[in-house]
C-alpha positions as CSV (number, residue, x, y, z in Angstrom):
1,M,61.2,133.6,-73.8
2,G,57.7,135.7,-73.9
3,R,56.8,139.3,-74.6
4,S,55.7,138.7,-71.1
5,G,57.2,136.4,-68.7
6,G,55.5,133.8,-68.4
7,F,56.3,130.8,-69.3
8,I,59.1,130.0,-72.0
9,R,62.0,129.5,-71.0
10,R,64.1,126.3,-71.7
11,G,64.9,125.3,-74.8
12,A,63.2,122.0,-76.3
13,G,65.2,118.4,-75.8
14,L,66.1,118.7,-72.9
15,G,62.9,117.2,-70.5
16,L,62.6,116.9,-66.5
17,A,64.5,113.2,-67.1
18,G,64.1,112.3,-62.9
19,L,63.4,115.8,-62.7
20,L,66.9,115.5,-61.1
21,V,69.1,116.7,-63.8
22,A,70.4,119.8,-63.7
23,G,68.6,122.7,-65.1
24,C,69.1,122.9,-69.2
25,T,70.5,126.4,-69.2
26,G,73.1,125.7,-66.2
27,S,73.8,129.6,-63.8
28,G,74.8,132.2,-66.5
29,G,76.5,134.1,-64.2
30,G,79.6,136.4,-64.9
31,T,81.4,137.4,-67.1
32,A,84.2,136.9,-69.6
33,A,85.5,139.9,-71.4
34,P,88.7,139.5,-73.9
35,S,91.2,142.5,-73.7
36,P,90.5,145.8,-75.0
37,T,92.0,145.2,-78.0
38,G,90.1,146.7,-81.4
39,P,87.6,149.6,-81.9
40,G,86.4,150.8,-78.8
41,R,86.8,148.9,-75.5
42,T,85.3,146.0,-74.0
43,T,82.3,147.2,-71.9
44,T,81.4,143.7,-69.5
45,A,77.8,143.6,-67.7
46,T,78.2,145.1,-64.5
47,T,78.3,148.4,-64.2
48,T,76.9,151.6,-62.6
49,T,76.5,153.3,-65.8
50,A,72.8,154.7,-66.5
51,P,71.3,153.2,-69.6
52,T,70.6,155.7,-72.3
53,T,67.0,156.2,-72.7
54,T,67.0,156.6,-76.7
55,A,65.8,153.6,-78.8
56,P,67.9,151.1,-79.8
57,S,69.2,151.5,-83.8
58,T,67.1,149.8,-86.2
59,A,68.9,149.5,-89.0
60,A,71.0,147.0,-90.7
61,P,72.6,146.6,-93.8
62,A,73.3,142.7,-94.8
63,E,76.9,143.8,-94.9
64,G,77.0,146.2,-92.6
65,P,80.0,149.1,-92.7
66,L,81.2,146.7,-89.6
67,P,85.5,147.6,-88.9
68,A,87.5,145.1,-90.3
69,A,88.8,144.6,-86.7
70,L,85.5,142.9,-85.8
71,T,84.5,141.4,-89.2
72,G,88.7,140.1,-89.9
73,Q,88.6,138.3,-86.0
74,R,90.2,134.5,-86.3
75,P,88.6,133.0,-82.9
76,D,91.2,131.4,-81.0
77,W,89.7,128.1,-79.7
78,Q,91.0,126.7,-76.3
79,P,89.3,124.0,-74.3
80,C,86.3,125.0,-72.5
81,P,86.4,125.8,-69.0
82,A,83.7,124.1,-66.4
83,P,80.2,125.5,-65.8
84,D,79.1,126.7,-62.4
85,D,76.8,124.2,-62.1
86,G,79.0,120.9,-63.4
87,Q,82.1,119.1,-65.2
88,A,83.6,120.4,-68.6
89,P,82.2,119.1,-71.8
90,G,85.5,117.8,-73.2
91,A,88.1,117.1,-75.8
92,A,86.0,117.7,-78.9
93,W,84.7,120.8,-77.8
94,R,86.4,124.1,-77.8
95,C,85.3,127.3,-76.5
96,A,86.3,131.3,-77.8
97,S,85.4,134.8,-77.3
98,V,85.1,137.6,-80.2
99,K,83.9,140.7,-80.4
100,V,80.9,142.2,-81.1
101,P,79.2,146.3,-81.3
102,L,77.9,147.2,-78.7
103,D,76.1,149.9,-80.4
104,Y,75.4,148.9,-84.0
105,A,74.2,152.1,-84.4
106,R,78.1,153.2,-83.6
107,P,80.4,150.3,-85.0
108,D,83.4,152.3,-84.1
109,G,82.9,152.4,-80.7
110,D,82.4,150.0,-77.2
111,T,82.6,146.1,-77.8
112,I,81.1,143.7,-75.5
113,P,82.3,140.0,-75.6
114,V,79.7,137.0,-77.1
115,A,81.3,133.3,-76.3
116,L,80.8,130.2,-78.8
117,I,81.4,126.7,-78.2
118,R,82.0,124.7,-81.2
119,K,82.4,121.0,-81.8
120,E,84.0,120.7,-85.3
121,A,82.4,117.8,-88.2
122,T,83.7,114.6,-87.3
123,D,83.3,113.6,-91.5
124,R,85.9,116.8,-93.3
125,G,85.7,116.0,-96.6
126,H,81.8,115.7,-96.9
127,R,81.6,119.2,-94.3
128,I,78.6,121.4,-95.1
129,G,79.5,124.1,-92.9
130,S,78.7,125.8,-90.0
131,L,75.3,125.2,-88.3
132,L,74.8,127.7,-85.7
133,F,71.7,127.0,-82.3
134,N,69.6,128.8,-80.3
135,F,67.9,126.9,-77.6
136,G,65.6,129.3,-76.3
137,G,64.9,131.9,-73.5
138,P,65.3,134.3,-74.2
139,G,68.7,133.8,-71.8
140,G,69.9,130.1,-72.6
141,S,73.7,129.8,-72.4
142,G,74.2,127.8,-75.9
143,V,77.4,127.2,-74.5
144,E,76.6,125.3,-71.7
145,I,73.3,124.2,-73.9
146,L,74.7,122.3,-76.5
147,P,77.1,120.2,-75.5
148,R,74.3,118.7,-73.7
149,A,71.7,118.5,-76.1
150,A,74.7,117.1,-78.5
151,A,73.6,113.5,-78.7
152,E,70.5,114.7,-80.1
153,Y,72.3,116.7,-83.2
154,A,75.1,114.1,-83.6
155,G,74.0,113.2,-87.2
156,L,74.0,116.9,-88.3
157,G,77.2,116.5,-86.4
158,E,79.0,114.2,-88.9
159,R,79.2,117.1,-91.8
160,Y,78.1,120.5,-89.6
161,D,80.5,122.4,-87.2
162,L,77.8,122.6,-84.4
163,V,78.2,125.5,-82.6
164,S,76.1,127.7,-80.3
165,F,76.8,131.2,-78.1
166,D,75.6,132.9,-74.9
167,P,73.6,135.6,-76.9
168,R,73.9,139.4,-76.2
169,G,73.3,140.1,-72.5
170,V,72.9,136.2,-71.4
171,G,76.3,134.1,-69.6
172,R,79.7,134.8,-71.0
173,S,78.7,137.0,-73.1
174,A,77.7,140.3,-70.5
175,G,75.0,138.9,-69.1
176,V,73.1,140.8,-67.4
177,V,72.7,140.3,-63.2
178,C,69.6,141.8,-61.3
179,R,69.8,140.8,-58.0
180,D,71.0,138.6,-55.4
181,D,70.7,135.7,-54.0
182,A,68.8,136.5,-51.0
183,E,67.0,139.0,-53.2
184,Q,65.3,136.3,-55.4
185,A,64.7,134.2,-52.0
186,A,62.8,136.7,-50.5
187,A,60.8,138.2,-53.5
188,E,59.7,134.5,-54.1
189,A,58.9,134.0,-51.0
190,R,56.7,137.3,-50.1
191,I,55.4,138.4,-53.6
192,D,51.8,137.3,-54.5
193,L,52.2,136.6,-58.2
194,T,48.2,137.0,-58.6
195,P,46.8,139.9,-56.0
196,D,44.1,139.9,-54.5
197,S,44.1,143.0,-52.4
198,A,45.3,146.6,-52.9
199,A,48.7,145.6,-50.6
200,E,49.2,142.5,-52.5
201,E,48.8,144.6,-55.8
202,T,51.6,147.3,-53.9
203,A,53.9,144.7,-53.3
204,F,53.8,143.5,-57.0
205,L,54.2,146.3,-59.3
206,K,56.8,147.2,-56.3
207,D,58.7,144.5,-56.5
208,N,59.0,144.4,-60.7
209,A,60.2,148.2,-60.4
210,D,62.7,147.5,-58.0
211,F,64.0,144.3,-60.2
212,A,64.6,146.8,-63.1
213,A,66.3,149.0,-61.2
214,G,68.8,146.5,-60.0
215,C,69.3,145.6,-63.7
216,A,69.7,149.8,-64.6
217,R,72.8,149.3,-61.3
218,R,74.5,146.2,-61.8
219,S,73.8,146.5,-66.1
220,G,73.0,149.4,-67.4
221,T,75.6,149.8,-70.1
222,V,74.4,146.6,-72.3
223,L,71.1,146.5,-70.7
224,P,69.9,149.2,-74.3
225,H,71.3,146.9,-76.1
226,T,70.0,143.4,-75.7
227,T,67.8,143.6,-78.1
228,T,66.8,140.4,-80.5
229,S,67.5,142.4,-83.3
230,D,70.9,143.4,-82.4
231,T,71.4,140.0,-81.3
232,A,70.5,138.5,-85.1
233,R,72.9,141.6,-86.3
234,D,75.3,139.5,-84.0
235,L,74.5,136.5,-85.2
236,D,75.5,137.4,-89.2
237,L,79.1,138.8,-87.6
238,I,79.6,135.9,-86.1
239,R,78.6,133.9,-90.0
240,R,81.2,136.3,-91.3
241,I,83.6,135.4,-88.3
242,L,83.3,131.7,-88.7
243,G,83.8,131.9,-92.4
244,D,79.9,130.6,-93.9
245,A,78.9,132.4,-96.9
246,K,74.9,132.1,-95.5
247,L,74.3,131.3,-92.1
248,N,73.4,128.0,-91.0
249,Y,70.8,127.9,-88.2
250,F,68.5,125.1,-85.9
251,G,66.4,127.9,-83.7
252,M,63.8,126.4,-80.9
253,S,61.3,128.2,-79.0
254,Y,62.5,131.9,-78.2
255,G,65.2,130.9,-80.9
256,T,62.4,130.7,-84.2
257,E,62.5,134.7,-83.3
258,L,65.6,134.8,-83.4
259,G,65.7,133.2,-86.1
260,G,62.7,134.8,-88.2
261,T,64.6,138.2,-87.2
262,Y,67.8,137.2,-88.7
263,A,65.5,136.0,-92.4
264,H,63.7,139.6,-91.6
265,L,67.4,141.5,-91.5
266,F,69.2,139.3,-93.6
267,P,67.5,137.8,-96.2
268,G,70.0,136.9,-98.2
269,N,72.1,135.7,-95.7
270,V,69.6,132.8,-95.5
271,G,70.5,129.3,-95.7
272,R,69.2,126.6,-94.2
273,L,67.3,127.5,-91.3
274,V,64.9,125.4,-89.1
275,L,62.4,126.9,-86.8
276,D,61.1,124.6,-84.3
277,A,59.2,125.7,-81.3
278,V,57.8,128.9,-82.9
279,V,56.7,132.0,-80.9
280,D,54.3,134.1,-83.3
281,P,55.6,136.7,-84.8
282,T,52.3,138.3,-84.9
283,A,51.2,138.3,-81.6
284,D,52.2,141.2,-78.7
285,T,52.8,141.3,-74.7
286,F,48.5,140.8,-75.0
287,G,48.6,138.0,-77.9
288,H,51.2,136.5,-76.0
289,A,50.2,136.1,-73.3
290,R,46.7,134.8,-74.5
291,N,48.3,131.9,-76.8
292,Q,50.6,130.8,-73.8
293,T,47.4,130.5,-71.8
294,L,45.3,128.7,-74.2
295,G,48.7,126.5,-74.8
296,F,49.2,125.7,-71.7
297,Q,45.2,124.5,-70.7
298,R,45.4,122.6,-74.3
299,A,48.7,120.6,-73.3
300,L,47.2,120.4,-69.3
301,D,42.9,119.4,-70.7
302,N,45.5,116.6,-72.7
303,Y,47.6,115.4,-69.7
304,L,44.2,115.0,-67.4
305,R,42.4,112.9,-70.8
306,S,45.4,110.4,-70.5
307,T,44.9,109.6,-66.3
308,G,41.2,109.8,-67.8
309,Q,39.4,112.5,-65.6
310,D,37.2,114.7,-67.1
311,P,39.7,118.4,-68.3
312,K,36.8,120.8,-66.7
313,A,36.7,118.2,-63.4
314,G,40.0,118.0,-63.4
315,T,41.2,121.4,-64.3
316,E,38.4,123.0,-61.3
317,R,40.5,120.6,-58.8
318,I,43.9,122.2,-60.0
319,A,42.3,125.6,-59.4
320,R,41.4,124.7,-56.1
321,L,44.6,123.9,-54.8
322,L,46.2,126.5,-56.2
323,R,43.4,128.9,-53.9
324,K,43.9,126.4,-50.8
325,L,47.7,127.6,-51.8
326,D,47.2,131.3,-52.1
327,R,45.3,131.5,-48.5
328,A,47.6,128.9,-47.2
329,P,51.0,128.2,-48.5
330,L,52.3,124.8,-47.4
331,R,55.4,124.5,-45.3
332,V,58.7,122.2,-47.2
333,G,61.4,122.7,-44.5
334,E,62.3,126.7,-43.6
335,R,60.6,127.0,-47.4
336,R,57.0,127.5,-48.5
337,L,55.6,126.6,-51.3
338,T,53.0,129.6,-52.2
339,E,50.6,129.5,-55.3
340,G,52.7,130.9,-58.0
341,L,55.4,128.0,-57.6
342,A,52.7,125.9,-57.6
343,T,52.1,126.9,-60.8
344,T,55.2,127.2,-62.5
345,G,55.7,123.6,-61.1
346,I,52.5,122.5,-63.0
347,A,53.4,124.2,-65.9
348,V,57.4,123.1,-66.4
349,T,55.5,119.3,-66.2
350,L,53.8,120.1,-69.6
351,Y,56.4,121.3,-71.6
352,G,56.9,117.3,-72.5
353,Q,54.9,114.0,-71.9
354,A,57.5,112.1,-70.7
355,N,57.1,114.4,-67.6
356,W,53.5,114.0,-66.9
357,P,54.0,110.9,-64.6
358,L,55.6,114.1,-62.1
359,L,52.9,115.7,-62.3
360,T,50.2,113.5,-61.1
361,Q,52.7,112.8,-58.3
362,A,53.1,115.9,-57.4
363,L,49.5,116.8,-57.5
364,A,48.7,113.8,-55.1
365,D,50.8,114.8,-52.4
366,A,50.1,118.7,-52.4
367,E,46.9,117.8,-51.8
368,Q,47.8,115.0,-49.3
369,G,49.9,118.3,-47.1
370,R,53.5,117.6,-48.7
371,G,54.7,120.2,-50.9
372,G,58.1,119.5,-52.1
373,R,57.8,117.6,-54.9
374,L,55.8,120.8,-56.7
375,L,58.6,122.9,-55.3
376,Q,61.1,120.4,-56.6
377,L,59.7,121.4,-60.1
378,A,59.8,125.0,-59.6
379,D,62.9,124.6,-58.6
380,W,64.8,123.3,-62.0
381,Y,62.5,126.0,-64.0
382,N,63.7,129.0,-61.9
383,D,67.6,127.7,-61.9
384,R,67.3,127.2,-58.1
385,D,70.4,124.3,-56.9
386,G,70.4,122.7,-54.0
387,S,72.0,125.5,-51.8
388,G,70.0,128.4,-52.8
389,H,71.8,129.9,-55.3
390,Y,69.7,131.2,-58.5
391,A,71.2,131.5,-62.5
392,T,70.6,134.5,-63.8
393,Q,68.2,133.5,-67.2
394,S,65.5,134.8,-65.7
395,H,67.6,138.0,-65.7
396,S,68.5,138.2,-68.8
397,Q,65.3,136.7,-70.7
398,R,63.5,139.5,-69.2
399,A,66.6,142.0,-70.0
400,I,65.6,141.3,-73.5
401,S,62.0,140.6,-73.4
402,C,61.8,144.3,-72.1
403,A,64.3,145.8,-74.9
404,D,62.1,143.6,-77.8
405,S,58.9,145.0,-76.6
406,S,57.8,148.6,-76.2
407,I,54.4,147.7,-75.0
408,R,54.1,148.5,-71.0
409,P,51.2,146.9,-69.8
410,T,49.1,148.5,-66.2
411,A,47.8,147.3,-63.7
412,A,44.2,148.2,-64.8
413,Q,44.9,146.2,-68.9
414,A,46.0,143.9,-66.3
415,K,42.8,143.3,-64.2
416,A,41.1,143.8,-67.5
417,L,41.8,140.4,-69.4
418,L,41.4,139.1,-65.7
419,P,37.7,137.4,-66.7
420,E,39.0,136.5,-70.2
421,F,41.9,134.8,-68.9
422,R,40.1,132.6,-66.0
423,R,38.0,131.5,-68.6
424,L,40.7,130.3,-70.5
425,S,42.2,128.6,-68.0
426,P,41.7,128.6,-64.2
427,V,44.8,127.5,-63.5
428,F,47.8,129.6,-65.7
429,G,44.8,132.3,-66.7
430,P,45.1,134.5,-63.4
431,F,49.5,134.6,-63.4
432,L,49.5,134.9,-67.2
433,A,47.1,137.9,-66.9
434,W,48.8,139.7,-63.8
435,D,52.7,138.7,-65.3
436,T,51.6,141.3,-68.0
437,A,51.7,143.9,-66.3
438,G,54.1,143.1,-63.6
439,W,57.2,142.0,-66.8
440,C,58.9,145.3,-67.8
441,A,57.0,147.8,-65.5
442,R,59.5,151.0,-64.9
443,W,61.5,149.2,-66.8
444,P,64.8,151.7,-67.5
445,V,64.5,151.3,-71.6
446,P,62.3,152.1,-74.4
447,G,61.1,148.7,-76.1
448,E,61.8,148.1,-79.6
449,R,58.3,147.4,-81.5
450,A,55.4,145.7,-80.6
451,H,56.0,142.6,-82.3
452,P,58.8,141.4,-84.6
453,E,59.1,141.5,-87.7
454,A,59.5,138.3,-89.8
455,S,58.9,139.0,-93.6
456,A,61.6,138.1,-95.9
457,P,61.1,137.9,-99.6
458,G,64.1,136.5,-101.8
459,A,65.3,134.4,-98.3
460,A,65.5,130.8,-99.3
461,P,63.2,128.3,-97.6
462,V,63.2,127.9,-94.1
463,L,61.4,125.5,-92.2
464,V,59.0,126.1,-89.5
465,V,57.8,123.0,-87.6
466,G,55.4,123.7,-85.0
467,T,53.3,120.8,-82.4
468,T,49.9,120.6,-81.8
469,G,50.3,120.4,-78.3
470,D,53.0,122.3,-77.7
471,P,52.1,124.7,-74.0
472,A,54.5,127.6,-74.6
473,T,54.2,128.0,-77.9
474,P,51.4,126.5,-79.7
475,F,50.7,125.1,-82.9
476,E,48.8,128.4,-84.3
477,G,52.6,130.4,-83.7
478,A,54.1,127.7,-86.6
479,E,51.5,129.0,-89.2
480,K,52.1,132.9,-88.5
481,M,55.0,132.8,-88.5
482,A,54.9,130.1,-92.1
483,K,53.0,133.1,-93.4
484,E,54.9,136.0,-92.2
485,L,58.2,134.6,-93.9
486,G,56.3,135.1,-96.9
487,A,55.2,133.0,-99.9
488,G,58.4,130.5,-100.9
489,V,59.6,130.9,-97.9
490,G,58.2,129.6,-94.5
491,V,57.6,126.5,-94.8
492,L,55.2,124.5,-92.3
493,V,55.6,121.6,-90.8
494,T,53.2,119.9,-88.5
495,N,54.1,117.8,-85.5
496,K,50.7,116.2,-84.5
497,G,52.0,115.1,-81.1
498,E,52.8,116.8,-77.1
499,G,55.1,118.8,-76.2
500,H,57.3,121.6,-76.5
501,G,59.4,121.4,-79.4
502,A,59.6,118.2,-82.4
503,Y,63.0,117.7,-83.3
504,G,64.5,114.3,-81.4
505,T,61.7,113.2,-80.1
506,S,58.9,113.0,-82.8
507,P,61.5,109.9,-85.4
508,C,59.4,112.1,-88.5
509,V,60.1,115.6,-88.7
510,T,63.8,114.2,-86.9
511,R,64.6,112.7,-90.0
512,K,62.4,115.8,-92.6
513,V,64.8,118.1,-90.4
514,D,68.2,116.3,-91.4
515,A,67.4,115.7,-94.9
516,Y,66.4,119.4,-95.1
517,F,70.0,119.9,-93.1
518,L,72.0,117.7,-94.9
519,D,70.9,117.4,-98.7
520,G,68.7,120.3,-99.4
521,K,65.3,118.4,-98.9
522,V,62.8,120.6,-99.0
523,P,58.8,119.4,-97.6
524,A,56.1,120.1,-99.1
525,Y,54.2,123.3,-97.5
526,G,51.6,121.5,-94.4
527,T,54.0,118.3,-94.5
528,A,52.0,116.2,-91.5
529,C,53.7,113.9,-88.9
530,P,52.0,111.6,-87.0
């Protein structure tokens, strides 16, 4: 998730096992729109309508005056279709689509579909209610991720209906599409993500502007309405449609920003909320880039120590490899391992300690002139399959991020960051500094705000779980989220470990989260898990 692009995308918990397991978000893909009944008409993502230029509305009454045709919906649960890149999830899972307002300022107007998936509680006699999940991104398809990750939540699934969804602008919920596979592949091969010359800088900025223009051409109607605030409003409508008096919710990575936004907008509707791998709610675009530069370097240092290397010397060795790739990318079949792809491949292994051996192998290969492993790692992260097809999560991620953030950094501002960011991380700093300027360059829709609001006075306690070695959402973000939620609301739990997300990898955190969800047991603020 990032307010800039950065490396926050993957939900916690699915790892790179053998690398060659499919990416955790699948292919996203097209829009499955219901018939245009009820208020207004149903709008799909692909359209030639230009986006509006007014900022999205921020008004959000807790139980807003939505039409009965929306609040009175009853999902038509049917067997789930297979995602584009895999098998159908099985007989226990059911899928449905509900309508939500395209624009909450006009709740009687056009609607868009939101795709849902559910597995009913197995212990119906002790059922608590629904438990909704968002696994991160932004842009992750909950409809595809939840069945793949469900084994981790089997205990919760005894007493909760496990429910997830494709947020607006994602996958089957009017998913944003910005460019085709050929355009994506060409940009990946041609564009230097850390430009060193005027020509490279011009090409970098033009490519990002072209990406934005493609989003406007293909998904212009939905583009102004992909904010996290509107997705939080969708969450509340889904809660009402499912018949739950309060929202029980588990958010990871970007899902923590969505959860914090929900708590801010609807504090009286907060049930049991857990936020794991927490995005710093006080950070703007520059702050997120700085946080990730520190976080990924911290994780890289920990990896290097684990292999007996001096972190400073090991970092310089990797930075030297990247400089070499910048000058002369490695040929891998008909493709090339560029500096940008190598940086991505390195970063993805730092999301979990179990992936570190992959990094050792990939770096050793690249230093011997073999770039296949690092390229494969980058492809996994970039949702590129073996046939050269790219999923559209990165399109949705950018649409959501740029609709959220009102900050539009310039190339001059990015270049001004370079000395500091290089000091913080010679490996990741240049990429993340330049990313601030490229991510929302020439974006056709104004962003909503500099950073999200998370204050939630009067809300029920929210568990905020931070991992000390998290690269993508550094631990300090959890501390700030707990503080922003407010006294008596944010409850910080510290996981002393590595990786992006603690539930399912830390038995201690898993026990405490389960006790909270199942029995309402709130741990003491600052509880630490070894």
